[in-house]
N, CA and C atoms as a LAMMPS dump frame, in Angstrom:
ITEM: TIMESTEP
0
ITEM: NUMBER OF ATOMS
306
ITEM: BOX BOUNDS ff ff ff
-5.0000000000000000e+02 5.0000000000000000e+02
-5.0000000000000000e+02 5.0000000000000000e+02
-5.0000000000000000e+02 5.0000000000000000e+02
ITEM: ATOMS id mol type element x y z
1 1 1 N 8.687 -19.925 -4.173
2 1 2 C 7.74 -19.143 -3.528
3 1 3 C 7.524 -19.582 -2.081
4 2 1 N 7.633 -18.724 -1.28
5 2 2 C 7.573 -19.077 0.301
6 2 3 C 6.109 -19.726 0.512
7 3 1 N 6.098 -20.504 1.539
8 3 2 C 4.932 -21.211 1.803
9 3 3 C 3.843 -20.163 2.659
10 4 1 N 4.448 -19.474 3.364
11 4 2 C 3.659 -18.617 4.124
12 4 3 C 4.274 -17.022 3.94
13 5 1 N 3.395 -16.192 3.575
14 5 2 C 4.046 -14.691 3.336
15 5 3 C 3.725 -13.745 4.557
16 6 1 N 2.89 -14.191 5.486
17 6 2 C 2.605 -13.561 6.73
18 6 3 C 2.13 -12.112 6.5
19 7 1 N 0.954 -11.955 5.782
20 7 2 C 0.256 -10.746 5.642
21 7 3 C -0.548 -10.385 6.86
22 8 1 N -0.673 -9.117 7.076
23 8 2 C -1.601 -8.455 8.233
24 8 3 C -2.911 -8.293 7.4
25 9 1 N -3.986 -9.175 7.774
26 9 2 C -5.209 -9.149 7.088
27 9 3 C -6.054 -7.882 7.214
28 10 1 N -5.517 -7.091 8.318
29 10 2 C -6.346 -5.734 8.6
30 10 3 C -6.247 -4.899 7.318
31 11 1 N -5.047 -4.906 6.708
32 11 2 C -4.766 -3.998 5.686
33 11 3 C -5.201 -4.541 4.253
34 12 1 N -5.541 -5.597 4.121
35 12 2 C -6.014 -6.309 2.818
36 12 3 C -7.46 -6.101 2.597
37 13 1 N -7.871 -4.932 1.969
38 13 2 C -9.221 -4.621 1.722
39 13 3 C -9.755 -5.195 0.445
40 14 1 N -8.869 -5.402 -0.549
41 14 2 C -9.325 -5.775 -1.819
42 14 3 C -8.299 -6.622 -2.471
43 15 1 N -8.545 -7.327 -3.528
44 15 2 C -7.572 -8.173 -4.232
45 15 3 C -6.417 -7.401 -4.882
46 16 1 N -6.428 -6.186 -5.339
47 16 2 C -5.183 -5.597 -6.039
48 16 3 C -4.187 -5.238 -4.749
49 17 1 N -4.708 -4.916 -3.603
50 17 2 C -3.845 -4.738 -2.511
51 17 3 C -3.149 -6.066 -2.133
52 18 1 N -3.599 -7.178 -2.198
53 18 2 C -3.073 -8.418 -1.884
54 18 3 C -2.149 -8.655 -2.87
55 19 1 N -2.334 -8.509 -4.298
56 19 2 C -1.502 -8.804 -5.327
57 19 3 C -0.137 -7.916 -5.296
58 20 1 N -0.428 -6.591 -4.782
59 20 2 C 0.798 -5.768 -4.877
60 20 3 C 1.651 -6.189 -3.633
61 21 1 N 0.957 -6.516 -2.391
62 21 2 C 1.778 -6.836 -1.329
63 21 3 C 2.503 -8.239 -1.576
64 22 1 N 1.812 -9.169 -2.063
65 22 2 C 2.476 -10.521 -2.454
66 22 3 C 3.588 -10.299 -3.305
67 23 1 N 3.54 -9.558 -4.418
68 23 2 C 4.575 -9.329 -5.337
69 23 3 C 5.655 -8.607 -4.715
70 24 1 N 5.458 -7.659 -3.798
71 24 2 C 6.729 -7.01 -3.216
72 24 3 C 7.398 -7.868 -2.365
73 25 1 N 6.554 -8.815 -1.537
74 25 2 C 7.11 -9.689 -0.675
75 25 3 C 7.883 -10.921 -1.385
76 26 1 N 7.364 -11.378 -2.477
77 26 2 C 8.018 -12.439 -3.08
78 26 3 C 9.357 -11.885 -3.74
79 27 1 N 9.191 -10.857 -4.365
80 27 2 C 10.497 -10.321 -5.001
81 27 3 C 11.543 -9.755 -4.076
82 28 1 N 11.103 -9.621 -2.725
83 28 2 C 11.946 -9.032 -1.706
84 28 3 C 12.662 -7.77 -2.142
85 29 1 N 11.589 -6.907 -2.657
86 29 2 C 12.084 -5.515 -2.978
87 29 3 C 11.972 -4.526 -1.873
88 30 1 N 12.96 -3.721 -1.816
89 30 2 C 12.923 -2.657 -0.618
90 30 3 C 12.256 -1.505 -1.08
91 31 1 N 11.254 -1.093 -0.319
92 31 2 C 10.478 0.191 -0.809
93 31 3 C 10.767 1.23 0.473
94 32 1 N 10.628 2.47 0.031
95 32 2 C 10.773 3.493 1.048
96 32 3 C 9.327 3.948 1.479
97 33 1 N 9.403 4.546 2.636
98 33 2 C 7.88 5.053 3.039
99 33 3 C 7.544 6.191 2.28
100 34 1 N 6.176 6.251 1.89
101 34 2 C 5.56 7.181 1.192
102 34 3 C 5.389 8.379 2.013
103 35 1 N 6.064 9.419 2.127
104 35 2 C 5.727 10.648 2.801
105 35 3 C 5.177 11.831 2.042
106 36 1 N 5.243 11.645 0.617
107 36 2 C 4.612 12.663 -0.179
108 36 3 C 3.08 12.151 -0.598
109 37 1 N 2.075 13.035 -0.376
110 37 2 C 0.736 12.639 -0.637
111 37 3 C 0.587 12.521 -2.052
112 38 1 N 1.299 13.003 -2.993
113 38 2 C 1.148 12.827 -4.482
114 38 3 C 1.601 11.351 -4.804
115 39 1 N 2.645 10.866 -4.29
116 39 2 C 3.101 9.507 -4.575
117 39 3 C 2.088 8.588 -4.038
118 40 1 N 1.46 8.774 -2.791
119 40 2 C 0.594 7.844 -2.265
120 40 3 C -0.693 7.926 -3.162
121 41 1 N -1.182 8.991 -3.591
122 41 2 C -2.389 9.148 -4.457
123 41 3 C -2.171 8.426 -5.86
124 42 1 N -0.975 8.563 -6.341
125 42 2 C -0.535 7.889 -7.552
126 42 3 C -0.866 6.383 -7.673
127 43 1 N -0.402 5.77 -6.372
128 43 2 C -0.604 4.387 -6.155
129 43 3 C -2.002 4.107 -5.952
130 44 1 N -2.652 4.75 -5.142
131 44 2 C -4.026 4.699 -4.623
132 44 3 C -4.947 4.634 -5.747
133 45 1 N -4.83 5.558 -6.65
134 45 2 C -5.807 5.91 -7.788
135 45 3 C -5.629 4.661 -8.637
136 46 1 N -4.467 4.159 -8.953
137 46 2 C -4.504 2.903 -9.759
138 46 3 C -5.052 1.68 -9.138
139 47 1 N -4.936 1.683 -7.735
140 47 2 C -5.645 0.482 -7.073
141 47 3 C -7.238 0.62 -6.998
142 48 1 N -7.6 1.741 -7.057
143 48 2 C -9.05 1.976 -7.076
144 48 3 C -9.693 1.778 -8.58
145 49 1 N -8.8 1.823 -9.504
146 49 2 C -9.245 1.405 -10.908
147 49 3 C -9.328 -0.092 -10.995
148 50 1 N -8.887 -0.873 -10.147
149 50 2 C -8.903 -2.236 -10.013
150 50 3 C -7.822 -2.898 -11.042
151 51 1 N -6.726 -2.294 -10.972
152 51 2 C -5.591 -2.995 -11.684
153 51 3 C -5.096 -3.993 -10.797
154 52 1 N -5.352 -5.306 -10.893
155 52 2 C -4.916 -6.291 -9.935
156 52 3 C -3.679 -6.907 -10.389
157 53 1 N -3.044 -6.522 -11.397
158 53 2 C -1.698 -7.036 -11.809
159 53 3 C -0.772 -5.91 -11.948
160 54 1 N 0.403 -6.044 -11.144
161 54 2 C 1.447 -4.912 -11.254
162 54 3 C 1.9 -4.767 -12.716
163 55 1 N 1.879 -5.774 -13.536
164 55 2 C 2.46 -5.449 -14.979
165 55 3 C 1.442 -4.651 -15.824
166 56 1 N 0.121 -4.829 -15.419
167 56 2 C -0.786 -3.901 -16.136
168 56 3 C -0.675 -2.389 -15.649
169 57 1 N -0.313 -2.361 -14.342
170 57 2 C -0.081 -1.044 -13.849
171 57 3 C 0.968 -0.302 -14.493
172 58 1 N 2.241 -0.992 -14.627
173 58 2 C 3.258 -0.657 -15.299
174 58 3 C 3.068 -0.156 -16.738
175 59 1 N 2.318 -1.2 -17.497
176 59 2 C 2.036 -0.81 -18.853
177 59 3 C 1.085 0.328 -19.083
178 60 1 N 0.202 0.75 -18.149
179 60 2 C -0.725 1.7 -18.289
180 60 3 C -0.08 3.138 -17.961
181 61 1 N 1.049 3.101 -17.077
182 61 2 C 1.503 4.378 -16.401
183 61 3 C 2.934 4.506 -16.995
184 62 1 N 3.2 4.189 -18.168
185 62 2 C 4.385 4.611 -18.879
186 62 3 C 4.285 6.154 -19.249
187 63 1 N 5.484 6.629 -19.532
188 63 2 C 5.535 8.162 -19.71
189 63 3 C 4.8 8.439 -21.043
190 64 1 N 4.78 7.459 -22.08
191 64 2 C 4.195 7.827 -23.348
192 64 3 C 2.666 7.394 -23.456
193 65 1 N 2.014 7.101 -22.234
194 65 2 C 0.734 6.769 -22.343
195 65 3 C -0.12 8.073 -22.346
196 66 1 N -1.102 8.079 -23.234
197 66 2 C -1.892 9.431 -23.435
198 66 3 C -2.821 9.645 -22.255
199 67 1 N -3.162 8.483 -21.485
200 67 2 C -4.189 8.647 -20.466
201 67 3 C -3.62 8.87 -18.915
202 68 1 N -2.239 9.113 -19.084
203 68 2 C -1.667 9.283 -17.782
204 68 3 C -2.048 10.648 -17.158
205 69 1 N -2.698 10.522 -15.862
206 69 2 C -3.099 11.767 -15.175
207 69 3 C -4.092 12.675 -15.836
208 70 1 N -4.856 12.168 -16.789
209 70 2 C -5.74 13.131 -17.564
210 70 3 C -7.003 13.288 -16.83
211 71 1 N -7.724 12.138 -16.087
212 71 2 C -8.764 12.445 -15.424
213 71 3 C -8.663 12.824 -14.073
214 72 1 N -9.478 13.805 -13.565
215 72 2 C -9.409 14.087 -12.261
216 72 3 C -10.261 13.275 -11.352
217 73 1 N -9.694 12.87 -10.261
218 73 2 C -10.507 12.011 -9.355
219 73 3 C -10.839 12.623 -7.984
220 74 1 N -11.915 12.226 -7.454
221 74 2 C -12.42 12.776 -6.06
222 74 3 C -12.758 11.614 -5.161
223 75 1 N -11.993 11.502 -4.115
224 75 2 C -12.145 10.495 -3.095
225 75 3 C -11.387 11.022 -1.819
226 76 1 N -12.051 10.42 -0.715
227 76 2 C -11.489 10.736 0.582
228 76 3 C -10.333 9.932 0.886
229 77 1 N -9.15 10.568 1.346
230 77 2 C -8.002 10.077 1.713
231 77 3 C -8.097 9.574 3.099
232 78 1 N -7.757 8.263 3.221
233 78 2 C -7.735 7.784 4.698
234 78 3 C -6.257 7.006 4.761
235 79 1 N -5.426 7.875 5.55
236 79 2 C -4.123 7.379 5.762
237 79 3 C -3.977 6.677 7.041
238 80 1 N -4.085 5.396 7.18
239 80 2 C -3.887 4.568 8.436
240 80 3 C -4.819 4.912 9.483
241 81 1 N -6.151 5.441 9.141
242 81 2 C -7.11 5.733 10.033
243 81 3 C -8.204 4.77 9.957
244 82 1 N -8.054 3.713 9.257
245 82 2 C -9.339 2.883 8.984
246 82 3 C -9.679 2.126 10.251
247 83 1 N -8.748 1.594 10.95
248 83 2 C -9.04 0.492 11.931
249 83 3 C -8.271 0.982 13.245
250 84 1 N -8.529 2.257 13.678
251 84 2 C -7.72 2.678 14.817
252 84 3 C -8.081 1.803 16.231
253 85 1 N -9.224 1.455 16.35
254 85 2 C -9.583 0.718 17.674
255 85 3 C -9.691 -0.726 17.351
256 86 1 N -9.667 -1.184 16.052
257 86 2 C -9.746 -2.626 15.821
258 86 3 C -8.385 -3.408 16.211
259 87 1 N -7.536 -3.391 15.256
260 87 2 C -6.361 -4.003 15.413
261 87 3 C -5.272 -3.349 16.113
262 88 1 N -5.162 -2.068 16.116
263 88 2 C -4.22 -1.132 16.72
264 88 3 C -4.622 -0.939 18.237
265 89 1 N -5.955 -1.204 18.577
266 89 2 C -6.335 -1.123 19.941
267 89 3 C -5.639 -2.23 20.877
268 90 1 N -5.375 -3.34 20.178
269 90 2 C -4.859 -4.588 20.974
270 90 3 C -3.4 -4.471 20.981
271 91 1 N -2.645 -3.664 20.217
272 91 2 C -1.184 -3.698 20.194
273 91 3 C -0.714 -2.854 21.543
274 92 1 N 0.261 -3.539 22.374
275 92 2 C 0.821 -2.908 23.487
276 92 3 C 1.761 -1.964 22.958
277 93 1 N 1.8 -0.755 23.69
278 93 2 C 2.784 0.332 23.394
279 93 3 C 3.97 0.282 24.254
280 94 1 N 5.129 0.744 23.77
281 94 2 C 6.326 0.871 24.513
282 94 3 C 6.344 1.973 25.403
283 95 1 N 6.924 1.883 26.549
284 95 2 C 7.013 2.862 27.622
285 95 3 C 8.222 2.651 28.3
286 96 1 N 8.728 3.743 29.029
287 96 2 C 9.833 3.562 29.861
288 96 3 C 11.216 3.937 29.075
289 97 1 N 12.261 3.285 29.555
290 97 2 C 13.593 3.506 29.054
291 97 3 C 13.805 3.002 27.66
292 98 1 N 13.934 3.764 26.625
293 98 2 C 14.022 3.389 25.288
294 98 3 C 15.402 3.603 24.622
295 99 1 N 16.411 3.591 25.582
296 99 2 C 17.763 3.84 24.967
297 99 3 C 18.2 2.754 24.069
298 100 1 N 17.919 1.505 24.471
299 100 2 C 18.379 0.35 23.63
300 100 3 C 17.56 0.066 22.381
301 101 1 N 16.458 0.688 22.229
302 101 2 C 15.599 0.445 21.103
303 101 3 C 16.093 1.144 19.908
304 102 1 N 16.271 0.245 18.728
305 102 2 C 16.691 0.774 17.572
306 102 3 C 15.743 0.681 16.541
């Protein structure tokens, strides 16, 4: 296990989020960006139920689970709008010639 995992503490609101980020970082698994709102809400709904272990999450969300997507949930979606002027206000933006930027 690495000594330091270098998490950005602005995005760690609760313990399940910390567990998910650390498990992804320790396993060095590559994930793709969630562009579909249904995929995002599937993960977010399970985090709001306080599953702090990824194994519990996988156990509960298998295809033969009778409780999969049965309950409707209502909550406000906030997609990277939480801390606009806190952490992101101090980040310098790129400007000028960006031809060499990859």
